[in-house]
PLY file of the C-alpha trace (Angstrom):
ply
format ascii 1.0
element vertex 246
property float x
property float y
property float z
element edge 245
property int vertex1
property int vertex2
end_header
-6.08 -4.72 3.51
-8.53 -7.60 3.27
-11.35 -5.22 2.34
-9.27 -3.50 -0.35
-8.30 -6.83 -1.93
-11.93 -7.97 -1.87
-12.96 -4.72 -3.58
-10.35 -5.17 -6.34
-11.57 -8.70 -7.00
-15.18 -7.58 -7.10
-14.40 -4.85 -9.66
-12.27 -7.19 -11.81
-14.82 -10.00 -11.88
-18.01 -7.96 -11.90
-18.80 -8.38 -15.61
-17.29 -11.81 -16.13
-19.31 -14.97 -16.67
-17.37 -17.25 -14.33
-18.03 -20.96 -13.83
-16.45 -22.41 -10.71
-15.33 -26.05 -10.47
-14.25 -27.40 -7.09
-12.83 -30.89 -6.48
-14.74 -31.43 -3.23
-18.25 -30.77 -1.99
-16.79 -28.83 0.93
-14.94 -26.40 -1.34
-17.94 -26.09 -3.68
-20.14 -25.15 -0.72
-17.50 -22.66 0.42
-17.49 -21.05 -3.04
-21.28 -20.86 -3.09
-21.24 -19.04 0.26
-18.69 -16.50 -1.02
-19.98 -12.98 -1.61
-17.79 -12.83 -4.72
-19.21 -15.98 -6.29
-22.81 -15.90 -5.12
-24.03 -15.25 -8.68
-21.68 -17.77 -10.33
-22.34 -21.33 -11.39
-20.52 -23.68 -9.02
-19.92 -27.34 -9.88
-18.18 -30.15 -8.04
-15.94 -32.45 -10.07
-13.37 -34.52 -8.16
-9.73 -35.02 -9.00
-9.15 -38.22 -10.94
-6.56 -40.95 -10.65
-5.05 -43.46 -13.08
-6.35 -46.74 -11.69
-4.20 -48.75 -14.08
-1.10 -47.30 -12.41
-2.38 -47.11 -8.85
-3.56 -50.65 -8.23
-2.98 -53.29 -5.56
0.27 -55.24 -5.61
0.72 -58.56 -3.81
1.43 -57.52 -0.20
4.31 -59.98 0.20
6.02 -58.58 -2.91
5.45 -55.00 -1.79
6.80 -55.66 1.70
9.89 -57.41 0.38
10.91 -54.22 -1.43
11.23 -52.44 1.92
12.19 -55.42 4.09
8.93 -55.09 6.00
7.94 -58.09 8.10
4.96 -60.07 6.85
4.02 -60.74 10.47
3.37 -57.09 11.33
0.33 -54.88 10.90
1.61 -51.83 9.00
0.30 -48.33 9.71
1.44 -45.94 6.95
1.85 -42.15 7.13
3.44 -39.78 4.65
3.87 -36.06 4.07
6.30 -33.76 2.27
6.55 -31.73 5.47
5.19 -33.72 8.41
6.22 -30.97 10.84
3.61 -28.66 9.32
1.00 -28.57 12.13
-1.78 -28.91 9.54
-0.57 -32.42 8.69
-1.50 -33.61 12.19
1.50 -35.88 12.74
1.54 -35.06 16.44
-2.06 -36.32 16.70
-0.98 -39.59 15.10
1.86 -40.06 17.57
-0.50 -39.24 20.45
-2.94 -41.83 19.09
-0.21 -44.46 18.87
1.00 -43.54 22.34
-2.37 -44.69 23.65
-2.19 -48.19 22.19
-2.31 -51.24 24.38
0.05 -54.20 24.74
-1.72 -56.25 22.07
-0.43 -53.72 19.53
3.07 -55.17 19.76
2.55 -56.56 16.25
2.00 -53.07 14.79
4.69 -51.14 12.92
4.52 -47.48 11.87
6.07 -46.76 8.46
6.52 -43.16 7.30
7.59 -41.72 3.95
8.52 -38.25 2.77
10.56 -35.96 4.99
11.67 -37.43 8.28
9.45 -36.03 11.07
11.43 -33.96 13.56
8.70 -33.20 16.04
5.60 -35.04 17.12
6.41 -36.91 20.32
6.89 -40.59 21.01
4.64 -43.47 20.11
4.04 -46.58 22.18
5.21 -48.77 19.31
8.48 -50.65 19.35
8.77 -50.59 15.57
8.93 -47.31 13.62
10.51 -47.20 10.15
11.13 -44.15 7.95
11.80 -44.86 4.28
12.38 -41.28 3.08
11.28 -39.93 -0.29
10.02 -42.52 -2.77
9.17 -42.53 -6.48
5.75 -43.48 -7.85
6.47 -47.20 -8.02
7.83 -47.14 -4.49
4.75 -45.27 -3.32
2.40 -47.84 -4.85
4.41 -50.57 -3.14
4.11 -48.81 0.22
0.35 -48.46 -0.09
0.10 -52.13 -1.04
2.34 -53.16 1.85
0.29 -51.27 4.43
-2.79 -52.46 6.27
-4.01 -48.90 6.79
-2.99 -45.43 5.62
-3.51 -42.66 8.18
-3.87 -39.02 7.15
-4.58 -36.99 10.31
-4.70 -33.63 8.50
-6.39 -30.75 10.28
-6.95 -28.86 7.01
-7.28 -30.48 3.58
-9.37 -30.44 0.43
-9.31 -33.66 -1.63
-5.80 -35.01 -0.98
-4.33 -37.26 -3.66
-2.80 -39.57 -1.07
-6.27 -40.74 -0.05
-7.17 -41.47 -3.68
-3.87 -43.29 -4.19
-4.19 -45.43 -1.09
-7.79 -46.45 -1.81
-6.93 -47.21 -5.44
-4.23 -49.56 -4.15
-6.82 -51.30 -1.98
-5.62 -49.87 1.33
-8.31 -48.44 3.65
-7.76 -44.97 5.06
-8.24 -43.47 8.51
-8.60 -39.70 8.60
-10.22 -36.85 10.44
-13.59 -35.89 8.99
-12.54 -32.52 7.59
-12.66 -30.73 4.23
-13.36 -32.98 1.28
-12.03 -36.20 2.77
-15.55 -37.41 3.46
-16.15 -37.39 -0.31
-13.70 -40.28 -0.60
-14.06 -42.19 2.67
-17.32 -43.88 3.61
-17.23 -44.35 7.37
-16.68 -47.99 8.33
-16.96 -49.03 4.69
-13.60 -48.28 3.02
-12.03 -46.57 6.02
-12.78 -44.61 9.16
-13.63 -40.93 9.71
-12.42 -39.87 13.14
-13.55 -36.87 15.16
-11.28 -33.91 14.24
-8.38 -33.26 16.62
-9.31 -36.29 18.73
-6.32 -38.64 19.08
-8.40 -41.31 20.84
-10.93 -41.35 17.99
-8.01 -41.62 15.56
-6.60 -44.55 17.54
-10.00 -46.23 17.54
-10.18 -45.83 13.76
-6.80 -47.48 13.28
-7.83 -50.28 15.63
-11.11 -50.77 13.75
-9.40 -51.09 10.35
-6.71 -53.46 11.63
-9.29 -55.76 13.17
-11.81 -55.66 10.34
-9.56 -55.87 7.31
-8.18 -59.37 7.56
-10.84 -60.99 5.34
-10.10 -58.70 2.38
-13.50 -56.99 2.26
-12.14 -53.57 3.23
-9.48 -53.88 0.53
-12.11 -54.62 -2.13
-14.37 -51.79 -0.96
-11.44 -49.38 -0.95
-10.56 -50.18 -4.55
-14.17 -50.18 -5.70
-14.85 -46.77 -4.14
-12.29 -45.28 -6.54
-13.56 -47.22 -9.56
-17.03 -45.81 -8.85
-16.29 -42.18 -9.66
-12.64 -41.17 -9.49
-11.22 -42.82 -12.62
-9.58 -40.34 -14.99
-11.93 -41.02 -17.91
-14.98 -40.51 -15.67
-13.64 -37.18 -14.44
-12.73 -36.12 -18.00
-16.26 -36.98 -19.13
-17.71 -34.70 -16.46
-15.55 -31.82 -17.68
-16.54 -32.56 -21.30
-20.23 -32.48 -20.36
-19.74 -29.19 -18.51
-17.94 -27.57 -21.46
-20.67 -28.74 -23.84
-23.40 -27.36 -21.58
-21.62 -24.00 -21.38
-21.15 -23.81 -25.16
-24.77 -24.72 -25.84
-25.96 -22.33 -23.17
0 1
1 2
2 3
3 4
4 5
5 6
6 7
7 8
8 9
9 10
10 11
11 12
12 13
13 14
14 15
15 16
16 17
17 18
18 19
19 20
20 21
21 22
22 23
23 24
24 25
25 26
26 27
27 28
28 29
29 30
30 31
31 32
32 33
33 34
34 35
35 36
36 37
37 38
38 39
39 40
40 41
41 42
42 43
43 44
44 45
45 46
46 47
47 48
48 49
49 50
50 51
51 52
52 53
53 54
54 55
55 56
56 57
57 58
58 59
59 60
60 61
61 62
62 63
63 64
64 65
65 66
66 67
67 68
68 69
69 70
70 71
71 72
72 73
73 74
74 75
75 76
76 77
77 78
78 79
79 80
80 81
81 82
82 83
83 84
84 85
85 86
86 87
87 88
88 89
89 90
90 91
91 92
92 93
93 94
94 95
95 96
96 97
97 98
98 99
99 100
100 101
101 102
102 103
103 104
104 105
105 106
106 107
107 108
108 109
109 110
110 111
111 112
112 113
113 114
114 115
115 116
116 117
117 118
118 119
119 120
120 121
121 122
122 123
123 124
124 125
125 126
126 127
127 128
128 129
129 130
130 131
131 132
132 133
133 134
134 135
135 136
136 137
137 138
138 139
139 140
140 141
141 142
142 143
143 144
144 145
145 146
146 147
147 148
148 149
149 150
150 151
151 152
152 153
153 154
154 155
155 156
156 157
157 158
158 159
159 160
160 161
161 162
162 163
163 164
164 165
165 166
166 167
167 168
168 169
169 170
170 171
171 172
172 173
173 174
174 175
175 176
176 177
177 178
178 179
179 180
180 181
181 182
182 183
183 184
184 185
185 186
186 187
187 188
188 189
189 190
190 191
191 192
192 193
193 194
194 195
195 196
196 197
197 198
198 199
199 200
200 201
201 202
202 203
203 204
204 205
205 206
206 207
207 208
208 209
209 210
210 211
211 212
212 213
213 214
214 215
215 216
216 217
217 218
218 219
219 220
220 221
221 222
222 223
223 224
224 225
225 226
226 227
227 228
228 229
229 230
230 231
231 232
232 233
233 234
234 235
235 236
236 237
237 238
238 239
239 240
240 241
241 242
242 243
243 244
244 245
């Protein structure tokens, strides 16, 4: 079946002048290695984000909206379907199950669907806020000290862009296109894939290196340096012009 589908695609696209645009370097490289696209032009242009909408809010204001204590370190996680194994929620709970006693001031906050599976954490405070609108989401990012996305498969997830734009550093596994957005130990932490201890260490690193505000500024600046909507639109405009002139 796979061979027959490949053959149909090859016949349909054989005489077409196709230009491929991928949002991440990982996906662009994957397209270039494809036998169907090996003669095509492949470009990498990231997804953009409205930085005037997704921007930092005062943490105290953001936390008051959800009755989150100002004395806690907030670890944020969110997914439409956290029980999808690809979202890695069980790796997050395993990471938090390995925390030590000094993590008593840490609270896990989750949004989206309520996780059903995933084990127990070693945290005394876990709060689920359910589905939220855009304003509520911006408030959650601003309220958090770190956003954790332990996905096992992903391309260029918007949640990483959103969190960084709101000034919240991100801890993630180094998979797919996530490394295009996170600079290791600069605006977040790239953990070893499928390693819950490495994920825990990343969370620990952010919580203990973000108190002076430098991580927050670097997170925001990393989005201003290439992911703003007008910058992304300009790249598409340049590409269209090159194709027309060519």
